[in-house]
C-alpha positions in Angstrom: 0.0 0.0 0.0 2.9 2.4 0.9 4.6 1.5 -2.4 1.4 2.3 -4.3 1.0 5.6 -2.5 4.6 6.6 -3.2 4.3 5.6 -6.9 1.1 7.6 -7.2 2.7 10.6 -5.5 5.7 10.4 -7.9 3.4 10.2 -10.9 1.3 13.2 -9.6 4.4 15.2 -8.9 5.7 14.5 -12.4 2.4 15.5 -14.0 2.2 18.7 -11.9 5.8 19.6 -13.0 5.1 18.9 -16.6 1.9 21.0 -16.5 3.8 23.8 -14.8 6.5 23.7 -17.5 3.9 23.6 -20.2 2.1 26.6 -18.7 5.4 28.5 -18.4 6.2 27.8 -22.0 2.8 28.8 -23.1 3.1 32.1 -21.2 6.1 33.1 -23.2 5.2 34.9 -26.4 6.9 34.4 -29.7 10.1 36.5 -29.6 10.4 39.5 -31.7 13.0 39.2 -34.4 15.3 42.2 -34.4 18.0 42.9 -37.0 21.0 44.9 -35.6 23.0 46.6 -38.3 26.4 47.8 -37.3 29.5 49.1 -39.0 31.2 52.2 -40.4 33.4 54.9 -38.9 34.6 55.8 -35.5 33.2 53.3 -33.1 33.9 49.8 -31.6 31.1 48.2 -33.4 32.7 44.7 -33.3 32.4 44.8 -29.5 29.2 46.8 -29.2 27.1 44.5 -31.4 27.7 41.6 -29.0 27.0 43.7 -25.9 23.7 44.9 -27.5 22.6 41.4 -28.5 23.4 39.9 -25.0 21.9 42.9 -23.2 18.6 43.0 -25.2 18.1 39.2 -25.2 18.6 39.0 -21.4 16.0 41.8 -20.9 13.2 41.1 -23.3 11.6 38.5 -25.6 13.8 39.6 -28.5 16.0 37.5 -30.6 18.8 39.7 -32.1 20.4 38.9 -35.5 23.5 40.7 -36.8 24.4 42.4 -40.0 27.9 43.7 -39.4 30.4 45.4 -41.7 34.1 45.5 -40.9 34.4 48.6 -43.1 35.5 51.3 -40.7 35.0 54.3 -43.1 32.1 56.6 -43.6 31.4 54.8 -46.8 30.5 51.4 -45.4 27.7 49.8 -47.4 25.4 46.8 -46.6 24.5 44.7 -49.6 21.3 43.7 -47.8 19.9 47.2 -48.5 20.1 46.6 -52.3 17.4 44.0 -52.0 13.8 45.4 -52.2 12.8 42.8 -49.6 15.8 43.5 -47.3 13.7 43.6 -44.1 11.5 40.6 -44.8 11.1 38.3 -41.7 12.1 41.0 -39.1 9.9 42.7 -36.6 12.2 45.7 -35.9 15.5 47.1 -37.2 18.2 48.6 -35.0 20.2 51.1 -37.1 23.7 51.4 -35.6 25.6 52.5 -38.7 28.0 55.5 -39.1 27.9 56.0 -42.9 27.6 59.7 -43.5 29.2 59.5 -47.0 26.8 56.9 -48.4 24.6 59.1 -50.5 23.1 56.9 -53.2 19.5 57.9 -53.6 18.1 54.5 -54.6 20.0 52.8 -51.8 18.7 55.2 -49.1 15.2 55.2 -50.5 15.1 51.4 -50.3 16.0 51.6 -46.6 13.3 54.2 -45.9 10.6 52.5 -47.9 10.4 49.6 -45.5 10.1 51.9 -42.5 7.6 54.2 -44.1 5.4 51.2 -44.8 5.3 50.3 -41.1 8.6 48.5 -40.1 9.5 49.7 -36.5 13.0 51.1 -36.0 15.5 51.9 -33.3 18.3 54.5 -34.2 21.4 54.6 -32.1 24.0 57.3 -31.9 25.7 57.8 -35.3 22.7 56.5 -37.2 21.6 60.2 -36.8 24.6 61.3 -38.8 24.2 58.8 -41.6 22.9 59.0 -45.2 23.2 62.7 -45.6 21.7 63.0 -49.1 22.5 66.5 -50.6 19.7 68.9 -50.4 17.3 66.4 -48.7 16.2 65.7 -45.2 14.3 62.5 -45.7 16.6 60.5 -43.5 16.3 63.1 -40.8 12.5 63.0 -41.1 12.7 59.3 -40.4 15.0 59.8 -37.5 12.9 62.8 -36.2 15.8 65.2 -35.4 18.4 66.7 -37.7 21.9 66.8 -36.2 25.1 67.9 -37.8 27.9 67.7 -35.2 28.8 66.8 -31.7 30.7 68.2 -28.8 33.8 67.0 -26.9 34.2 63.7 -25.1 32.8 64.7 -21.7 30.1 63.4 -19.3 26.5 64.1 -20.2 23.8 64.7 -17.6 20.7 62.8 -18.9 17.4 64.2 -17.6 14.1 62.6 -18.6 11.6 65.3 -19.4 8.5 63.2 -20.4 8.0 61.2 -17.2 4.6 59.8 -18.3 5.8 58.1 -21.4 5.8 54.3 -21.1 9.5 54.1 -22.2 10.7 56.5 -19.4 8.4 55.9 -16.4 10.7 53.5 -14.5 14.0 55.1 -15.6 16.1 57.4 -13.5 18.2 60.3 -14.6 21.9 59.6 -14.8 25.3 61.0 -15.8 27.2 59.2 -18.5 31.0 58.6 -18.7 32.7 60.7 -21.4 30.3 60.8 -24.3 29.5 62.9 -27.4 26.5 65.2 -27.2 24.9 65.6 -30.6 23.4 69.0 -31.5 19.8 69.5 -32.7 19.4 71.6 -35.8 15.8 70.7 -36.2 13.1 68.9 -34.3 10.4 67.6 -36.6 6.8 67.9 -35.6 6.4 64.1 -35.5 9.1 63.8 -32.8 8.4 63.6 -29.1 11.4 64.4 -26.9 11.9 62.1 -23.9 15.2 63.2 -22.4 17.7 66.0 -22.7 21.5 65.9 -22.3 23.5 68.7 -20.6 27.2 68.9 -21.1 29.9 71.3 -19.8 32.1 71.6 -22.9 34.7 73.7 -21.0 33.7 76.7 -23.1 30.0 76.7 -22.0 27.0 74.5 -21.4 25.3 72.6 -24.3 21.8 71.3 -23.8 20.1 69.1 -26.5 17.5 66.4 -26.8 19.2 63.0 -26.6 16.2 60.6 -26.5 13.0 60.8 -28.4 10.3 58.9 -30.3 9.1 59.6 -33.8 6.3 58.6 -36.2 7.5 58.0 -39.7 4.8 57.0 -42.1 3.2 54.0 -40.5 6.2 53.2 -38.3 7.0 53.9 -34.7 10.7 55.0 -34.4 12.8 55.3 -31.2 16.1 57.1 -31.2 18.9 58.1 -28.9 22.1 59.9 -29.7 23.8 58.4 -26.7 26.1 55.4 -27.2 29.5 56.4 -28.6 31.7 54.6 -26.2 31.6 50.9 -25.4 31.4 51.6 -21.7 28.2 53.5 -22.2 26.7 50.8 -24.4 27.5 48.3 -21.7 25.9 50.4 -19.0 22.7 48.6 -17.7 20.9 52.0 -17.7 21.6 52.4 -21.4 20.6 48.8 -22.2 17.3 49.3 -20.3 16.6 52.4 -22.2 17.2 50.8 -25.6 15.3 47.7 -24.7 12.2 49.7 -23.6 12.5 51.9 -26.8 12.6 48.8 -28.9 9.6 47.2 -27.3 7.7 50.5 -27.6 8.5 50.7 -31.3 6.9 47.3 -31.7 3.9 48.2 -29.4 5.1 45.3 -27.1 6.1 47.2 -24.0 4.2 45.0 -21.6 4.9 42.3 -19.0 4.5 39.5 -21.6 7.6 40.8 -23.4 9.5 42.1 -20.4 11.0 38.8 -19.7 14.4 37.4 -21.1 14.6 35.5 -24.3 18.0 34.2 -23.2 18.6 33.7 -19.5 22.3 34.6 -18.8 24.2 33.0 -16.0 
């Protein structure tokens, strides 16, 4: 009788465990597929791409795929963009390029077409200084802010100014390590500033928008000019910000997606 009881208990425990595992698996949504595009001038993209992938996948139900160029000039190209269906299969694109001298109209138009038709985007740092087509501001309309230069390598005081936005609500102000503060030549009407950056340049105080959202055609777009140095990219506060911006752009900033795709040790 005791043996029968023990066997029954073991079977029941196994069934309960299996059901719990099944319920846990069922509770996890299908992960978002994000394409991270890195390469070009002036940054440690080879290191930063891996930090971003690990940081995002450990924070959200996002699977990050890489498209990386080892070209370290301002003319780095990505053959992917020549394909009219370059974005097929992805839920969101992270633009982390630094390619200011790539000014081929059909090439840039092909990038923007996918986003205008509704593909969410995240723009990081030098993406704001890329694809400067002569006499046009289409890329800047996509980004939401036009910027032309940056200040010295000095700390930036980051202050969130829209505290009610879902991206910023749980985030705290912070001061970065040495970073580049991008200027704002123009803020487009479709952009919503979320944070400003204040930097003592040694010659005066510069104060510009450093985090914002934008609506470009049918797409939600999240951007930040922060993220020049690898130490900043690896900062948990930066990764939290980018993660929340990514989920917001996909309209998935909710508890269901605020769980890790990959659990890191």
